[in-house]
C-alpha positions, -999 to 999 in steps of 0.1 A, spaced: 479 -668 311 516 -666 305 535 -697 298 567 -704 315 599 -717 295 592 -753 302 556 -751 289 568 -731 259 592 -758 249 566 -785 253 544 -772 227 545 -795 196 552 -776 164 536 -794 135 548 -789 100 517 -771 91 522 -746 120 558 -741 110 549 -735 73 523 -710 84 551 -692 105 579 -694 79 567 -662 59 566 -641 92 600 -653 102 614 -646 67 599 -611 69 613 -605 104 578 -598 119 575 -630 140 581 -630 178 613 -644 191 595 -675 205 582 -684 170 614 -678 154 631 -702 179 605 -727 174 607 -727 137 645 -729 140 642 -759 163 618 -776 139 640 -770 109 668 -786 127 648 -820 129 625 -819 98 641 -824 65 610 -815 44 605 -783 62 642 -773 59 642 -780 21 610 -757 18 627 -730 38 659 -732 18 639 -732 -14 617 -702 -4 648 -683 9 666 -688 -24 636 -676 -45 632 -644 -27 645 -613 -42 675 -596 -25 665 -567 -4 678 -535 -19 705 -516 1 692 -485 17 702 -452 3 733 -435 16 733 -401 34 746 -385 3 722 -401 -20 692 -391 3 705 -355 4 708 -355 -35 672 -367 -38 658 -344 -13 676 -314 -30 662 -325 -63 626 -327 -50 630 -294 -31 640 -277 -62 612 -293 -82 587 -281 -54 601 -246 -55 600 -244 -94 563 -257 -94 554 -233 -66 571 -204 -85 552 -212 -116 519 -213 -98 527 -179 -81 537 -164 -114 504 -175 -130 483 -166 -101 499 -131 -97 496 -124 -135 460 -134 -135 454 -112 -105 470 -82 -121 451 -87 -153 419 -88 -135 424 -53 -121 403 -36 -148 376 -61 -150 345 -71 -131 365 -100 -117 389 -76 -96 373 -87 -63 384 -123 -68 419 -108 -59 407 -108 -22 410 -145 -23 437 -150 -50 464 -127 -36 464 -142 0 466 -176 -16 496 -164 -36 513 -150 -4 506 -183 16 519 -203 -13 549 -181 -15 557 -187 22 552 -225 18 578 -226 -11 602 -199 -2 598 -190 35 615 -156 42 621 -149 5 582 -148 2 585 -112 14 597 -102 -20 563 -112 -34 544 -81 -25 572 -60 -42 569 -81 -72 531 -79 -75 535 -40 -69 560 -38 -98 538 -59 -120 509 -34 -115 531 -3 -120 553 -16 -149 536 -44 -168 499 -32 -166 508 2 -181 528 -13 -208 499 -35 -217 476 -3 -214 497 16 -239 499 -15 -262 462 -17 -262 459 16 -280 441 34 -252 441 72 -251 474 84 -241 461 114 -222 445 90 -197 479 71 -193 490 92 -163 457 87 -144 458 49 -153 494 48 -139 483 62 -105 453 40 -105 476 9 -113 499 20 -84 469 21 -61 457 -12 -72 493 -25 -68 495 -13 -31 463 -30 -24 474 -63 -41 507 -61 -22 489 -57 12 467 -87 3 499 -108 -5 513 -97 28 481 -108 47 485 -143 30 521 -145 41 511 -135 76 484 -160 77 508 -187 65 533 -178 91 508 -179 119 496 -213 108 530 -224 105 538 -214 140 506 -229 154 512 -263 138 549 -267 141 562 -298 156 578 -295 190 
């Protein structure tokens, strides 16, 4: 049942009720009626007014909100950190995937490379399309260099190079699949 204005003003506000409402009024979460009732009571009650003044003086000042320029600076800093961390994870993951080519763990790349592609899209959006090229080049350039440094038979180097190129193509396709999945999920869950 709603009260009319005459009934609202006839409610007696005791000191206990006002003291219970003071923190709500101070925080700005009390209703307008409560704020008016507390203000009316503070005009007539010296003890409650002194308590109100004392609590208001002891509260720490509210910090000023960030300016638009400061917000942009903070967001830019956070985006750079996010991109740097993402790039580090991508490099570690891609390097691990390329190193697993000659081992029994090579089939883990069917999970690892799409994850690298998805992470690349999350961090770099369209620039993530450079990741398949980078993974392919890692397979064609870095892996053969490691092959020759390991002291393997040099006559087998040509065959190994073609094999690494084939693996590089497969890994590049897996990275592209990860990017495609991330793009589709981004499209499906975007805010409209």
